[in-house]
C-alpha positions, 0 to 999 in steps of 0.5 A, a space after each residue: 591485133 587481138 585485144 583480150 580483157 582480163 577481169 575478175 574479183 579479188 584473189 582470182 589470179 588477174 595479177 598472176 595472169 598479167 605477169 605471165 603475159 608480160 613474161 611472154 612479152 605480150 603487152 599488158 595495160 593495167 587500168 588499176 595502175 593508171 587510175 592510181 596515177 590519175 588519183 594520186 597527188 598531182 593527178 589529172 583526175 583530182 580536180 574533176 573528182 573533187 568538183 563532182 564529190 566535194 570533200 572526197 580529196 584529202 592532202 592532195 589525193 583521193 580518199 577512197 573511203 570518203 569518195 565511196 561514202 559521198 558517192 552513195 549520198 
């Protein structure tokens, strides 16, 4: 089995390419979607992220702006 990694910056067409793969019945793993689930309310990554970066979670989810600011300190 071949595994292809699809990377690129914002607006480079990654979602469009992934959609074409899906329509062709080629399995697609969306790492961004997985990260959002892990960091959403009840997500398994919340406690470890808060432990490593205190104050980075608000209302039971990761506050990406705060996490960015705290992680640069």
